[in-house]
C-alpha positions as CSV (number, residue, x, y, z in Angstrom):
1,M,-168.1,170.8,36.2
2,K,-168.1,167.5,36.4
3,T,-166.1,164.9,38.7
4,S,-165.2,162.8,35.6
5,L,-163.9,165.3,33.5
6,N,-162.0,167.2,36.3
7,V,-159.8,163.7,36.9
8,L,-159.3,163.1,33.7
9,G,-158.0,166.7,33.4
10,L,-160.1,167.4,30.2
11,N,-162.1,170.5,30.1
12,N,-166.0,170.1,28.5
13,Q,-164.7,171.3,24.6
14,S,-161.8,168.7,24.6
15,Y,-164.0,165.8,25.9
16,T,-167.0,165.8,23.6
17,Q,-164.5,165.8,21.0
18,I,-163.7,162.4,22.1
19,K,-165.7,160.0,20.2
20,L,-166.0,157.3,22.6
21,K,-167.4,153.5,21.0
22,K,-169.8,151.3,23.5
23,I,-168.7,148.0,23.7
24,D,-170.0,144.3,24.9
25,L,-167.3,142.1,24.9
26,H,-169.9,139.2,27.0
27,I,-172.6,138.0,25.1
28,H,-173.8,134.3,24.9
29,T,-175.8,132.7,21.7
30,K,-175.6,129.1,22.6
31,S,-176.6,127.3,25.4
32,S,-173.7,124.8,27.1
33,I,-173.7,122.6,30.3
34,S,-172.5,126.1,32.0
35,D,-175.9,127.7,31.3
36,A,-180.3,126.8,31.4
37,A,-181.4,125.6,27.8
38,F,-181.9,129.0,25.1
39,E,-182.6,129.3,21.8
40,F,-180.7,131.7,20.3
41,S,-182.2,134.8,18.7
42,L,-180.7,136.5,15.8
43,A,-183.1,139.2,15.4
44,S,-183.3,140.0,19.2
45,L,-179.3,140.5,18.7
46,Q,-179.6,142.8,15.9
47,G,-182.4,144.8,17.8
48,Y,-180.1,144.7,20.9
49,V,-177.2,146.2,19.2
50,T,-179.2,148.7,17.0
51,K,-181.3,149.7,19.9
52,S,-178.5,150.7,22.5
53,E,-176.1,151.7,20.2
54,I,-173.6,148.9,20.6
55,D,-170.2,149.6,18.1
56,C,-168.4,146.2,19.2
57,I,-169.6,142.9,20.8
58,A,-168.0,139.3,21.3
59,I,-169.4,136.3,21.3
60,T,-168.4,134.5,24.5
61,N,-170.4,131.1,25.2
62,H,-169.4,129.0,27.9
63,N,-166.5,126.5,27.4
64,L,-167.6,126.2,23.5
65,F,-167.3,128.2,20.1
66,D,-169.3,127.8,17.2
67,L,-167.5,128.9,14.4
68,R,-170.4,128.5,12.0
69,Q,-172.8,130.5,14.1
70,F,-170.1,132.9,14.5
71,E,-170.0,133.5,10.8
72,E,-173.2,134.0,10.7
73,I,-173.9,136.5,13.5
74,R,-170.6,138.6,11.7
75,S,-172.2,138.6,8.4
76,N,-175.9,140.0,9.6
77,L,-174.6,142.5,12.1
78,R,-173.2,145.8,10.5
79,I,-170.9,146.1,14.2
80,K,-167.5,145.0,14.8
81,V,-167.6,141.0,16.1
82,F,-165.0,139.2,17.6
83,P,-164.7,135.7,18.6
84,G,-164.9,134.5,22.1
85,I,-165.0,131.9,24.2
86,E,-165.9,131.8,28.4
87,I,-163.2,129.4,30.2
88,N,-163.9,127.6,33.5
89,L,-159.9,128.4,34.8
90,E,-159.3,127.5,38.1
91,S,-163.2,127.8,39.6
92,G,-163.6,131.4,38.2
93,H,-164.5,132.6,35.0
94,L,-162.4,134.2,32.2
95,L,-163.2,135.7,28.8
96,L,-160.7,135.1,26.0
97,I,-161.1,137.1,23.1
98,S,-159.3,136.8,19.9
99,D,-158.7,138.3,16.6
100,I,-160.9,137.5,13.6
101,V,-158.2,135.7,12.4
102,A,-156.8,131.3,11.6
103,L,-160.9,130.9,13.0
104,E,-160.8,127.3,11.9
105,E,-157.5,126.9,14.3
106,F,-159.3,129.4,17.4
107,E,-162.7,126.7,17.7
108,I,-160.0,123.8,17.6
109,Q,-158.7,125.3,20.3
110,C,-162.3,125.7,21.7
111,N,-162.8,122.2,21.4
112,M,-159.9,121.4,23.6
113,V,-161.6,123.3,26.3
114,E,-165.4,122.5,26.0
115,A,-163.5,118.6,26.1
116,E,-161.9,119.2,29.2
117,I,-165.1,121.0,31.0
118,V,-167.7,117.4,31.0
119,N,-169.8,118.5,34.4
120,K,-171.1,122.2,35.4
121,N,-168.1,122.6,38.5
122,D,-165.1,121.4,36.0
123,S,-162.5,124.1,35.9
124,I,-159.3,123.7,33.9
125,S,-156.0,124.1,35.5
126,V,-153.7,127.6,34.4
127,E,-151.3,124.9,32.9
128,T,-153.7,123.1,30.6
129,F,-155.1,126.3,29.4
130,K,-151.4,127.4,28.6
131,I,-151.0,124.4,26.5
132,I,-154.0,124.9,24.8
133,F,-153.9,128.9,23.8
134,P,-149.9,128.6,24.0
135,D,-149.3,132.4,22.9
136,L,-151.2,134.5,25.1
137,S,-150.1,137.6,23.9
138,K,-152.9,137.1,20.6
139,Y,-155.7,137.2,22.9
140,L,-157.5,140.0,24.5
141,L,-157.8,138.1,28.2
142,I,-160.5,139.8,30.8
143,P,-161.0,137.6,34.1
144,H,-163.9,138.0,36.6
145,S,-162.1,140.7,39.1
146,D,-165.1,141.9,40.9
147,K,-167.8,139.4,39.4
148,N,-168.9,135.9,40.7
149,P,-167.1,133.4,40.1
150,I,-164.1,135.4,40.7
151,I,-160.7,134.5,39.2
152,S,-158.1,134.3,42.3
153,K,-155.4,136.8,42.6
154,E,-153.3,133.8,42.5
155,T,-154.4,132.7,38.9
156,I,-154.1,136.5,37.5
157,N,-150.7,136.6,38.4
158,K,-150.3,133.6,36.5
159,L,-151.5,135.0,33.3
160,S,-149.5,138.3,34.2
161,P,-148.5,140.4,32.1
162,H,-151.3,139.5,30.0
163,I,-154.2,140.6,32.2
164,Y,-154.9,144.5,32.7
165,A,-159.0,144.5,32.5
166,G,-161.4,142.8,34.8
167,E,-164.9,142.1,34.4
168,V,-167.3,143.8,37.4
169,T,-171.1,143.8,38.2
170,S,-171.9,147.1,38.6
171,P,-171.8,150.9,37.8
172,S,-170.6,151.6,41.7
173,K,-167.8,148.6,41.4
174,F,-166.5,149.9,38.2
175,K,-166.4,153.6,39.9
176,M,-164.5,151.7,42.8
177,C,-162.2,150.5,40.5
178,I,-161.2,153.1,38.4
179,Q,-160.4,155.0,41.6
180,D,-158.4,152.2,43.3
181,V,-154.9,151.9,41.9
182,T,-154.4,148.6,42.5
183,K,-157.2,147.3,41.3
184,L,-157.7,146.2,37.2
185,T,-159.1,148.4,34.4
186,P,-163.0,147.9,35.3
187,V,-165.4,146.8,32.1
188,I,-169.0,146.1,32.6
189,F,-170.7,144.0,30.2
190,S,-174.1,142.6,29.6
191,D,-173.5,138.7,30.1
192,V,-177.0,138.2,28.5
193,R,-178.2,135.3,27.0
194,I,-180.0,136.4,23.4
195,I,-183.5,134.9,23.2
196,E,-186.5,135.2,21.3
197,N,-188.2,138.5,22.5
198,M,-185.9,140.0,25.0
199,S,-187.1,142.4,27.0
200,P,-185.8,144.9,28.7
201,Y,-182.4,145.0,27.1
202,P,-179.3,145.0,28.5
203,T,-178.0,148.3,29.7
204,K,-174.6,146.8,30.7
205,A,-171.8,148.0,28.4
206,T,-168.4,149.8,28.9
207,F,-167.6,153.3,26.5
208,V,-163.9,153.5,25.0
209,D,-162.0,155.8,24.2
210,I,-160.6,154.5,20.9
211,G,-160.3,155.1,17.1
212,D,-160.3,152.1,15.2
213,L,-161.8,149.0,17.0
214,T,-159.2,146.1,16.5
215,L,-158.1,143.7,19.2
216,M,-154.8,145.7,19.6
217,G,-156.5,149.0,19.7
218,L,-159.0,147.2,22.6
219,K,-156.1,146.2,24.1
220,F,-153.8,148.8,24.3
221,C,-156.9,151.0,25.4
222,L,-157.7,149.0,28.4
223,R,-154.4,149.2,29.8
224,D,-155.4,153.0,30.3
225,K,-158.2,153.6,33.3
226,T,-158.6,157.0,31.5
227,K,-159.6,155.8,28.4
228,V,-163.4,153.8,29.6
229,F,-166.2,155.4,30.7
230,L,-169.5,154.4,32.1
231,S,-171.2,156.8,29.9
232,K,-170.5,158.7,26.6
233,D,-171.5,162.0,27.6
234,D,-170.6,162.4,31.7
235,G,-168.0,159.9,31.6
236,N,-167.8,157.9,35.5
237,E,-170.5,160.2,36.4
238,R,-173.7,158.5,35.0
239,F,-174.7,155.0,34.1
240,Q,-177.3,153.7,31.9
241,A,-180.5,152.7,33.8
242,T,-182.9,151.1,31.7
243,D,-182.8,149.9,28.0
244,D,-185.0,153.4,26.6
245,G,-182.2,155.4,27.1
246,L,-182.0,156.8,30.6
247,Y,-178.6,157.2,32.4
248,L,-178.2,158.4,35.9
249,S,-176.0,159.5,38.6
250,T,-173.8,157.2,40.2
251,G,-174.6,159.1,43.6
252,L,-177.9,160.3,44.3
253,N,-181.1,160.4,42.1
254,V,-184.5,162.0,42.9
255,I,-187.5,160.8,40.7
256,L,-190.3,163.5,40.6
257,G,-193.6,163.3,39.0
258,E,-197.2,163.8,39.5
259,R,-199.7,160.9,40.5
260,S,-199.8,158.0,38.2
261,S,-196.8,159.3,36.0
262,G,-194.9,156.5,36.2
263,K,-192.6,156.9,39.0
264,S,-192.8,153.3,40.2
265,Y,-193.0,151.9,37.0
266,T,-189.4,153.8,36.1
267,L,-188.0,152.6,39.6
268,N,-189.0,148.6,38.8
269,K,-187.3,148.8,35.0
270,I,-184.3,150.2,37.0
271,K,-184.4,147.2,39.4
272,S,-185.1,144.7,36.5
273,A,-181.9,146.0,34.9
274,F,-180.0,145.4,37.6
275,T,-180.8,142.2,39.6
276,D,-177.4,141.8,41.2
277,N,-177.3,142.6,44.5
278,I,-179.9,146.0,44.9
279,K,-181.4,147.0,47.9
280,Y,-185.1,148.1,47.4
281,I,-187.2,149.9,50.3
282,E,-190.8,149.7,48.8
283,Q,-193.3,152.1,50.1
284,F,-195.0,151.7,53.4
285,A,-193.0,148.5,53.9
286,L,-191.1,149.6,56.7
287,L,-194.3,151.0,59.1
288,Q,-194.0,149.3,62.3
289,N,-196.8,149.0,65.0
290,D,-196.8,145.4,66.6
291,E,-194.2,145.7,69.4
292,E,-194.2,142.1,69.4
293,K,-193.2,141.7,65.8
294,F,-190.7,144.4,65.7
295,K,-189.3,142.8,68.8
296,T,-188.8,139.6,66.8
297,L,-187.5,141.5,64.1
298,M,-184.7,143.0,66.2
299,S,-184.0,139.6,67.3
300,N,-183.7,138.8,63.7
301,R,-181.5,141.5,62.9
302,N,-179.4,140.8,66.1
303,S,-178.6,137.5,65.9
304,D,-175.3,137.9,65.6
305,V,-174.9,139.4,69.1
306,S,-176.7,136.6,71.0
307,E,-174.5,133.9,68.8
308,R,-171.2,135.9,70.0
309,F,-172.3,135.8,73.7
310,L,-173.5,132.4,73.3
311,K,-171.0,130.7,71.4
312,E,-169.0,129.2,74.6
313,F,-171.8,128.1,76.2
314,K,-172.8,126.1,73.5
315,H,-169.8,124.1,73.6
316,V,-170.4,123.5,76.9
317,V,-174.0,122.3,76.1
318,D,-172.2,120.2,73.8
319,D,-170.1,118.7,75.9
320,V,-173.3,117.8,78.8
321,I,-175.9,117.2,76.3
322,N,-175.6,113.4,76.0
323,I,-174.4,113.1,80.2
324,D,-177.1,111.1,82.1
325,Y,-176.2,112.6,85.5
326,T,-179.6,110.5,87.6
327,A,-177.9,107.3,85.4
328,N,-174.4,107.9,86.5
329,K,-175.3,108.7,90.3
330,S,-177.7,105.2,89.8
331,E,-174.4,103.1,88.2
332,I,-171.7,104.3,90.7
333,G,-174.4,103.3,93.5
334,Q,-174.8,99.9,92.0
335,Y,-171.2,99.6,91.7
336,L,-170.5,100.3,95.2
337,D,-173.1,97.9,96.3
338,S,-171.6,94.8,94.2
339,L,-168.1,95.6,95.4
340,I,-169.5,95.5,98.8
341,R,-171.2,91.8,98.2
342,Y,-168.1,90.6,96.1
343,A,-166.3,91.5,99.4
344,S,-168.8,90.0,101.5
345,D,-168.3,86.5,99.4
346,S,-164.7,86.7,100.0
347,H,-164.8,83.1,102.2
348,K,-166.7,81.4,99.1
349,H,-163.6,82.2,96.5
350,D,-162.7,79.2,94.6
351,S,-159.8,78.7,92.0
352,F,-161.8,80.4,89.3
353,S,-162.9,83.8,91.1
354,R,-159.7,84.2,92.3
355,A,-158.3,84.5,89.0
356,R,-156.5,87.0,87.9
357,L,-158.5,88.1,84.9
358,F,-162.0,87.3,87.1
359,D,-162.3,91.1,87.8
360,E,-159.9,92.7,85.3
361,V,-160.7,96.3,84.3
362,Q,-160.5,97.1,80.9
363,F,-158.2,99.2,78.7
364,S,-159.9,102.4,77.8
365,I,-159.5,103.6,74.2
366,S,-158.2,106.8,73.3
367,E,-160.2,109.3,71.6
368,L,-158.7,110.1,68.1
369,K,-161.4,112.7,67.1
370,G,-159.5,116.1,68.4
371,L,-155.9,114.5,66.6
372,S,-157.8,114.0,63.7
373,D,-159.4,117.5,63.5
374,L,-155.8,119.0,64.3
375,I,-154.2,117.2,61.6
376,E,-157.2,118.5,59.1
377,A,-156.4,121.6,59.9
378,T,-153.5,122.1,59.8
379,A,-153.2,120.5,56.1
380,K,-156.1,123.1,55.5
381,L,-153.0,126.0,56.4
382,I,-150.6,124.5,54.4
383,D,-152.8,124.0,51.3
384,N,-154.8,127.2,51.3
385,T,-153.4,129.6,48.6
386,S,-156.4,132.3,48.7
387,Y,-154.7,133.7,52.4
388,S,-151.2,131.9,51.5
389,Q,-149.7,135.3,51.9
390,I,-150.7,136.1,55.3
391,I,-150.3,132.7,56.7
392,V,-146.5,132.7,55.4
393,K,-145.8,136.0,57.5
394,H,-146.9,134.8,60.7
395,L,-146.2,130.7,60.2
396,N,-143.5,128.8,58.5
397,I,-144.5,126.2,55.8
398,E,-142.0,123.8,56.6
399,N,-142.8,124.1,60.2
400,L,-146.1,123.3,59.2
401,K,-145.1,120.3,57.1
402,K,-142.9,119.2,60.2
403,L,-146.0,119.6,62.5
404,I,-148.8,117.7,60.3
405,C,-146.1,114.7,59.9
406,E,-145.7,114.5,63.5
407,L,-149.2,114.3,64.1
408,I,-149.9,111.6,61.7
409,E,-147.2,109.9,63.4
410,N,-149.0,110.1,66.2
411,Y,-152.3,109.5,65.2
412,I,-150.7,106.1,63.9
413,D,-149.0,104.9,66.9
414,S,-152.6,106.1,69.0
415,Y,-154.7,104.0,66.5
416,E,-152.2,101.1,66.6
417,L,-152.3,101.1,70.4
418,N,-156.5,101.1,70.5
419,L,-156.3,98.3,67.7
420,K,-154.1,96.2,70.2
421,R,-156.5,97.2,73.4
422,N,-159.7,96.2,71.2
423,W,-157.8,92.9,70.7
424,V,-156.7,92.1,74.7
425,N,-160.2,93.2,76.0
426,E,-162.3,90.8,73.5
427,L,-159.4,88.2,74.7
428,V,-160.1,89.0,78.5
429,N,-164.1,89.7,78.3
430,K,-163.7,86.2,77.0
431,I,-162.1,84.6,79.7
432,K,-163.7,86.3,82.1
433,D,-167.2,85.2,80.6
434,D,-165.9,81.6,80.9
435,L,-164.7,81.9,84.5
436,K,-168.4,83.4,85.6
437,L,-169.7,80.2,84.3
438,K,-167.7,77.9,86.3
439,T,-168.0,79.9,89.9
440,T,-171.0,80.9,91.9
441,I,-169.4,84.3,92.8
442,V,-170.3,87.6,91.1
443,P,-167.8,89.8,90.2
444,P,-168.1,93.7,90.9
445,N,-170.3,95.5,88.4
446,E,-168.0,96.9,85.3
447,I,-167.6,100.6,85.2
448,D,-165.4,103.4,83.7
449,L,-165.7,104.9,87.3
450,Y,-162.9,108.1,86.1
451,N,-165.8,108.8,83.1
452,S,-168.7,108.7,85.8
453,I,-166.4,111.3,88.0
454,W,-165.4,113.4,85.2
455,E,-168.5,113.6,83.8
456,N,-170.5,114.5,87.1
457,Y,-168.1,116.9,87.5
458,K,-168.9,118.4,84.0
459,V,-172.7,118.1,85.0
460,K,-171.7,120.3,88.5
461,K,-169.7,123.0,86.5
462,F,-172.3,123.1,83.7
463,I,-175.2,124.4,86.8
464,K,-172.5,126.8,88.1
465,I,-171.8,128.3,84.2
466,V,-176.0,128.6,83.8
467,D,-176.7,130.2,87.1
468,E,-173.8,132.7,86.2
469,I,-175.0,133.4,82.6
470,R,-178.7,134.1,83.6
471,K,-177.8,136.9,85.5
472,E,-179.2,140.3,84.3
473,R,-176.1,142.2,82.2
474,E,-176.1,144.7,78.9
475,I,-173.9,142.6,76.3
476,E,-174.0,145.5,73.7
477,R,-175.0,148.9,72.8
478,K,-175.4,150.0,69.2
479,E,-176.4,153.4,67.9
480,F,-178.4,154.3,65.0
481,G,-178.7,158.1,64.4
482,S,-180.8,159.2,67.5
483,F,-181.8,155.7,68.6
484,K,-180.0,152.8,70.8
485,V,-180.2,149.5,70.6
486,V,-179.6,147.8,74.1
487,V,-179.0,144.0,74.3
488,S,-179.4,142.6,77.7
489,T,-180.1,138.9,79.2
490,K,-182.6,138.2,81.6
491,K,-184.4,135.0,82.8
492,F,-187.1,133.2,80.6
493,T,-190.7,133.9,82.2
494,G,-192.7,131.7,80.3
495,A,-193.0,128.7,77.9
496,Q,-194.9,131.3,75.3
497,R,-191.4,133.2,74.8
498,M,-189.5,129.9,74.7
499,K,-191.8,128.8,71.6
500,T,-191.7,132.3,70.5
501,I,-187.8,132.2,70.4
502,S,-187.9,128.8,68.6
503,K,-190.3,129.6,65.6
504,T,-191.9,126.6,65.9
505,Q,-195.2,124.7,66.9
506,L,-193.4,123.0,69.7
507,T,-194.6,122.9,73.7
508,F,-192.5,124.4,75.9
509,T,-194.6,124.1,79.3
510,E,-193.2,121.0,80.7
511,A,-189.7,122.2,79.8
512,F,-190.3,125.8,81.6
513,N,-191.4,123.9,84.5
514,K,-188.0,122.5,85.2
515,Y,-186.3,125.7,84.0
516,N,-184.8,126.7,87.7
517,G,-183.0,123.2,87.7
518,P,-180.2,123.4,85.0
519,G,-180.0,119.4,84.1
520,S,-183.6,118.1,84.1
521,F,-184.4,121.4,82.0
522,L,-181.4,120.1,79.6
523,K,-183.1,117.1,79.5
524,A,-186.6,118.3,79.3
525,L,-185.3,120.4,76.0
526,K,-183.8,117.3,74.6
527,E,-187.8,115.8,74.7
528,T,-189.1,118.8,73.3
529,G,-188.0,117.5,70.2
530,L,-185.7,120.6,69.5
531,P,-182.8,119.8,67.1
532,P,-179.5,119.5,69.6
533,T,-177.6,122.9,67.8
534,E,-180.5,125.0,69.1
535,I,-180.8,124.3,72.8
536,H,-178.2,126.1,73.8
537,K,-180.5,129.4,73.3
538,F,-183.0,128.5,75.8
539,F,-180.9,129.2,79.0
540,V,-181.0,132.6,79.1
541,D,-183.2,135.1,77.0
542,I,-181.3,137.9,75.1
543,D,-183.8,140.8,75.1
544,Y,-183.2,144.0,72.5
545,I,-184.8,147.2,73.7
546,T,-184.6,150.3,71.3
547,L,-184.7,153.5,72.9
548,N,-185.0,157.2,71.2
549,R,-182.9,160.3,72.1
550,D,-184.6,160.5,75.5
551,N,-183.9,156.9,76.2
552,F,-187.4,156.0,76.7
553,S,-188.7,152.7,74.5
554,V,-189.6,154.0,70.9
555,S,-193.1,154.3,69.9
556,G,-194.8,153.1,67.0
557,G,-193.8,155.9,64.5
558,E,-190.3,156.0,65.9
559,R,-190.3,152.1,65.4
560,S,-190.7,152.7,61.8
561,E,-188.6,155.6,61.4
562,F,-185.8,153.2,63.4
563,N,-186.8,150.5,60.4
564,L,-185.9,153.1,57.9
565,L,-182.4,154.2,59.3
566,H,-181.5,150.5,59.9
567,E,-182.5,149.3,56.1
568,I,-181.3,152.7,54.7
569,K,-177.5,151.6,56.7
570,D,-178.2,147.9,55.5
571,A,-177.7,149.0,52.1
572,M,-174.3,150.1,52.6
573,R,-173.9,145.8,52.2
574,Y,-175.7,146.3,48.6
575,E,-174.5,147.8,44.7
576,M,-177.7,150.0,44.4
577,L,-180.2,151.4,46.5
578,L,-183.7,152.1,45.6
579,I,-186.2,153.9,48.2
580,D,-190.2,154.6,46.4
581,E,-191.5,157.8,48.7
582,P,-190.2,157.5,52.4
583,E,-192.2,160.8,53.1
584,S,-195.2,158.5,53.2
585,S,-194.6,157.6,56.8
586,F,-192.5,159.9,58.2
587,D,-192.0,163.3,59.7
588,N,-189.9,166.1,58.0
589,L,-187.9,166.8,60.6
590,F,-186.4,163.1,60.8
591,L,-186.3,162.9,56.9
592,K,-184.1,165.9,56.8
593,S,-181.8,165.9,60.0
594,E,-181.4,162.1,59.8
595,V,-182.4,160.4,56.7
596,N,-180.9,163.2,54.3
597,K,-177.1,162.9,55.8
598,L,-177.4,159.3,55.5
599,L,-178.3,158.6,51.7
600,K,-175.8,161.4,50.6
601,D,-173.5,159.4,53.0
602,I,-174.2,156.2,50.9
603,S,-174.6,158.1,47.2
604,A,-171.0,158.8,48.0
605,H,-170.2,155.0,47.1
606,I,-173.1,153.5,45.5
607,P,-176.1,154.9,43.4
608,V,-179.1,156.1,45.2
609,I,-182.6,156.7,43.6
610,L,-185.5,158.2,45.3
611,V,-188.8,158.4,44.4
612,T,-190.5,161.6,46.6
613,H,-193.1,164.2,46.6
614,N,-191.9,166.0,49.2
615,S,-189.4,168.8,48.9
616,T,-187.6,168.2,52.6
617,V,-186.4,164.8,50.5
618,G,-186.2,166.5,46.6
619,A,-184.8,169.7,47.4
620,S,-183.2,169.5,50.6
621,I,-181.3,166.4,50.2
622,S,-179.4,168.3,47.3
623,P,-179.5,165.2,44.3
624,D,-176.7,164.7,42.1
625,Y,-179.4,164.5,39.2
626,I,-183.0,164.6,38.7
627,V,-185.7,162.5,37.0
628,Y,-189.1,163.6,36.4
629,T,-191.8,161.1,35.1
630,R,-194.6,162.5,32.5
631,K,-198.1,160.8,31.5
632,S,-200.0,162.5,29.1
633,V,-203.3,161.3,27.0
634,S,-203.9,162.7,23.7
635,Q,-207.2,161.1,21.7
636,S,-206.7,158.3,24.1
637,V,-203.6,157.3,23.8
638,V,-201.6,157.7,27.0
639,K,-197.8,158.4,26.5
640,Y,-195.3,158.2,29.2
641,Q,-192.2,160.2,29.3
642,V,-189.0,160.5,31.1
643,F,-186.7,163.8,31.5
644,S,-184.2,163.9,33.2
645,G,-180.8,166.7,34.1
646,Y,-178.6,168.2,36.5
647,P,-180.2,170.2,39.4
648,S,-178.3,173.3,37.9
649,D,-179.9,172.8,34.5
650,K,-182.7,175.0,33.4
651,Q,-184.3,172.3,31.6
652,L,-184.8,168.6,31.6
653,K,-184.7,166.8,28.3
654,C,-186.3,163.3,27.4
655,V,-184.6,160.8,25.0
656,D,-186.9,161.8,22.4
657,G,-185.3,165.3,22.6
658,E,-188.3,167.2,23.7
659,V,-187.4,169.5,27.1
660,V,-189.2,170.7,30.3
661,D,-189.0,173.7,32.4
662,N,-186.9,172.5,35.4
663,Y,-188.4,175.5,37.9
664,G,-191.6,174.3,36.7
665,V,-191.3,170.6,37.5
666,M,-189.8,171.7,41.1
667,M,-192.7,174.3,41.6
668,A,-195.6,171.7,40.6
669,C,-194.1,168.4,42.3
670,L,-192.7,169.6,45.4
671,E,-194.7,172.6,46.3
672,A,-197.9,172.1,44.9
673,G,-197.0,175.0,42.2
674,E,-195.7,178.0,42.2
675,Q,-199.0,180.4,43.7
676,P,-199.2,177.9,47.0
677,Y,-195.5,178.1,47.4
678,E,-195.5,182.3,47.3
679,E,-198.2,182.2,49.8
680,R,-196.8,179.8,52.3
681,N,-193.9,182.0,51.9
682,K,-195.8,185.3,53.1
683,T,-197.4,183.0,55.9
684,Y,-194.2,181.8,57.3
685,G,-192.6,185.7,57.1
686,L,-195.9,187.2,58.8
687,L,-195.5,184.6,61.6
688,K,-192.1,185.4,62.0
689,N,-191.9,189.1,62.3
């Protein structure tokens, strides 16, 4: 019947006999340097554990433990309260939860942690951690495993075998970790700051199959993935979505209801309960009738394509951007003139001008930045811990250490040689200046002829590369359902297009007038005020054309359809997808043939919550769970209710115990009532026959 039960090998009867406990082992009651300041409210904590029916909590403040406050909390709550601390451990976070014994000793240990964490970004090493807490078997350790800041695998390995559960941020990550045998047992907690007048209460907690709520019992329970759940009645197939007790499927959910019955209000409550990494597609947000705006949007979405295409060209531009071709040409001309003049005055030479140092050329100075970068890159490979297993597969660390030693020796030798050459150059220049004062002969102009010729060669190659890159060509083609996005290159046709690409108020008229001369165009671009890192983007226009199934450019309506498909596909980067009435802007055929399938596919990975009035979406999509919102007015008092259930349920149930007929909800919300539905069926039947 329900997937989670089948996976666990339980039938409905045996499952309902399990008495699950609801735990939240990550609660903050005191601010620290790692938090924004807040004032603790005992009344709010009492309200939270009562309304949310929490059976067990742990007080886990950042890098500190307040025994006096803990005792006050414990004496005022009728549930199990464990002492704990959230520790900044090697740049990640770890929950350490203790038993309710030797609390004075535990406070001293936590004070030692607090003394180590002076600044917000400080952390302690595993070695220091083990000195402070020498017997880790006494505690329950829960690292951030799929929650930032994440404890690294290396750190977890150092704490083995004392870690077997990890904190995650969302129902989708919880379910993924349950199914992945390589992942720690997942737990999801509120991580809440308890303040006055909390609204809404947190919804994140974990249900565990445990008898007595003891620390040892929790440790044994969390070793076994079959004993942790997102919900009390449906295992990992449902999760708590709002603080008023609404549970939703971890798959595809449809919210139905009449106008102004609270559908969007419910959707926004879900959004506020799960603020991390939510994709929310609002009603009418994707309408797109402006072709230029759509082009700009496509350019932004596909910026990675243009960056990849222009990546190597950017290096070319960076290499020549500071070369002044005209000045180089002039300098070479002046040098040749001075050389001829020097030769023609040979009969006037005296003892000073005949001195060997009179026209001596300076030593060249080696550029060491490339060597410095290579040393830094090698050091990163040696020191890297996150990808060390991959690195050692392909590279021998001992050889890398030998390499960096040789590179450093080479750097020292080259640096020393540069110092010597600089010293000789300064000495020679001083002698030359003295000789020039004692003769009428003018020496040839000083010039780095090799560098000038090399820079001129670079500019010529740059011009050839620009001519090549400006040729029209298709560089990428992507498919989105029945749509295609074709990315191609072409020449810029005007200054206005350049201004649009720049997203600035800069003027490009003068620069565009020199567009056909790459060298002068580069110089003109520099004078516009563009950041040097952006200049490479203005040599070629990268065009994004969106085509429909017939290979024609999309219309306004098709642009909106494409936007919806793109945004839905983009939701895979998030942990939950919320959509508010997509049918308001799209036709039924598109919704059924493209949107429904995509939503079903995505709901296999993350929860999808969809508000709709449309039967094409609401019924044909075959949701995993249904929510119905209703507004009633009695004696001028407005009452909002939320009913929910599985599509196969005859009745949908509200948290207050009231029920409504599921069939009636479907007829009223999706078909405008049973009578119109029957009449349409008759009409369609007549047309068919």
